[in-house]
N, C-alpha and C positions, 0 to 999 in steps of 0.2 A: 780498422778504423772505428773509433767510437764516435758517438754523437747522436744517438737516437733521442728524439724529442717526444717524450711520452704524452705531451699535451696535444700532439697532432693526431688527427684521425686518419686511418688508412683510406686512401682514395680508390674505390673499386671502379676504375675505368675499364672499358672493354680491352682485353688483352688476349694474347694467345694462350691456349691451354698447353700445359707441360705434361706430357704423357711418359711415364716411366714404365717400361715393359719388363715385367718380372724382376723387379728390384730385389736384391737379396738382403742387404744390410739396412736395418732401421736407421743407423747413423747416417747413411748416405741419403736416405729419404729426407731426414731432418735437415741435413746440410743443404740439400737442393731446395727445400722449402724456405730456408733462411735466405738463400741466394735470390729466390723469387721475390720474397718480401722486400729485400733491399732495393729492387728495381720496380716494385709496384705490380708484379704479377701475383695472381691469387688462385688461379684455376689449376690445381694439381690433380692429376688422374693417375691411378695406379692400376696396372694390369697384372692380376694374379701375384701379388707380393708374396715372397716365400714365407715370411713369418706372420702373415696376416695383418689385419688392421682393426683397431688401433694398435700402435706400437710405442711402448714407453721410451725406447731408445731413440726413436725418431722424434718424439716430442722433446726430449732432453736436448738433442742435437740441433733442434730448430731455433734455439736461443730466443724464445718468446715470439716466434713468427706465427702467432695464433691466427691471424686472418687467413693464412694458408692452411695450417694444420686442421683447423676446425671445418674447413670446406673440402677436405680431401674426398674424392669419389673413387670407389674401388670397382673394377670390372673384371669379369672372368676372361674376356677376350679383347684383343686389340680392336677388332671390328666394332664391338660395342662401345669402346672408349672413344672412338673417333666418329661415331654415328651421326653426330649433329654438326660436324665440321665439313666445310667445303674447300678448304686448303690445308694440306698436311705436308710438312717438311720432315725428312728423316735425317738425323745426324749420324755420320759414320766417317771413319778415317781410312776405310779400305775401298779399293777399287771393286765395284760390284759388277762391272761389265754389263750394265743395263743401259737401255736407251732412255735415260732420264737426264734432265738438266742437272749439272753440278754447280753449285753456287757457294760463295763465301758468306760468312756471318753478316757482313755489312749489307750485301745485296739481299740476303734473306730477311733481314730486319726491315729494309725498305719495302720489300714485297709484302711482308706481313702488315706493316703499318698502313700501306695503301689499301690492302684488302679489308682489314678491320675498320679502317676509317670509312670505308664504303658500306658499313653495316653488316659485313659478313663475318663468319667465324673461322678461326684457324687454330692449328696446333702444331707442336714440335715433338717429334718422337725421340726418345733416348733409350738405348738398349741396356742389356744386362752388364753387371760389373765385369764379368769375365770375358764375354765375347760379343757384347753389343747386340745389334739387331741382326736377325737372319734375313736371307734374301727374300723370303715370302713376305716379311714385314716391310722391308724397304720397298717392295713392289707396290704396296698400297699407297705410298706417298706420291705427291706431285713432283717433288724435286729432292735432291740430296744436298745437304749442307755439310761442307767439309771445312774445318778450321786450318789455317796455315801453320800447322805444327811441324816440328822437326821430324822428317821421315824415319830417322833412326830411333825415335822415341815418341811415337804418335798417340800413345794411350793416355787418355784423360780420365780422371775421376768423374763420376756422373755429376757431382755438384759443381766441379770446375767447368764442365761443359755447359751446364745450365746457367752458371754465372755469366759466361761469355755471351751466350745468346740473349740472356735477360738484359745485360748491359746494352748490347747492340739494339735490342728492341726499344729500350728506354731512350737511347740516343736518337733513334729515328722518329719515334712517336712524339718526343718533346723537343725536337731540334730547334724550334723557334722560341722556346721559353728559356728564361735565365736560370742559372743554378739556384737551388732552393735556398741557400744561405749566402748568396752573393751580397757583398757589402754595398750599401747605398753610398756612393762616393760623393753625391751632391754635385751642384753646379761648380765649375771652376771659379776661383776667386776673381773678382773684378781686378783689372790691371791697376786701378788706383790703390787697392789694398797691397798688391805686390810691390808697387813703387814705394809706398810708405814703409813697408817692412825692410826693403833693401836700404832705404835711407837710414832707418833706425840702426840697421846692422852696420852700415858704413860709419856712422857716428860712434858707435860702440867700438869698432875696430880702430878708429882714430885714437880714442882714449886709451886703448890697450897697446898702442904703439905697433899695430900690425903692419902698417904701410911704412917701409923703411925710408923711402924717399917720396916727396910729394909728387914727383913726375910720374911715378908708377901708379898712383892712386886711380886716375880716370880709367886706365885700361883694366885694372883689376876689378874695379866696380862694375864695368861693363860685363866682364866674365861672370861675376856673381849674379847680375841681373839675368843674364842668359841662362844660367843654371836654374834659377827659380822659375823662369818662364817655361822651361822644358818640363818642369816637375809636375805641372797640372794640379797644383794644390787647390783644395777647396777653401772656403772662407774660414771654417773652423781650424783647419790645419795652419793657415796663416796666423790666426790669433794665437795658436799654441806656440808657433815659432817666435812670434813677437814677445810672448811671455818668457820664453827661454832666453832670448837675447837680453831682455830687461833684467832677468835674474842674474845672469852672468855679469852684466854691466854694473850692477849694484855692488858687486864684490870689489870693484876698483874704487868705489866711493867710500867704503868703510875702512877705517884704519885697522891695521893688524895689531891687536893688543900686545902680543908677545914681542913684536918688533918695536912697538912704541915704548914698552918698558925697557928694552935693551938700550934704546937711544937715550932715554932719560937717565939711566944709570951711568952711561958714558959721559954725558954732559956734566953730571954732578961730580964725577971723578975728576 
């Protein structure tokens, strides 16, 4: 989906930290950063990345997600990376046989939103490309987050997993706010404007010969009124529709030049 508005500034709201444990490919780090930026997360922490940091491939794959890339923090151990957090969730698709709560992404987002909304700090752990998190790392988390994936194909790319959790976080954190580019539909048009439009349409239909018999006209006009009443049109839309009706109606008022010429030639002959 395209649609980035470069005139807007990135909003650095309190968000969860995304912690990638020993990521191998710079492309995956960059794609994860892009997913974070899409949904307003900016705190990316890397634990012992294989190819070091900075990473040119990560920057290229981030697709200008500079608010995230420029703030990346690198740690030697997971303990250091989560040292300032007091709620940590670990993502995994495998049964760990641990006495830890296992929750879905929606519940995880609600829990993170409530925690951060209370002024606390939280983070989400993501493991290595090949085998994810090990049991010792999962043991450091407060709960396990598992996505409802197909068991026969449960492996997700790191950036895909980050995207799902980032989306759920955004949904939970901004659930009472409108979509950023939702159209302003305005107030519904007054009934008087709708009545005037339908009357104008009815008169135009009369001139066009739409009503085959006079007896059917009242019932058909009531159906037309009902259709427009259900439409929820605003005042601008009603004005546009009236302009359309007027433009079409004028076609019946102007003589057809080619037809007029043919008739004149017939009369002269």
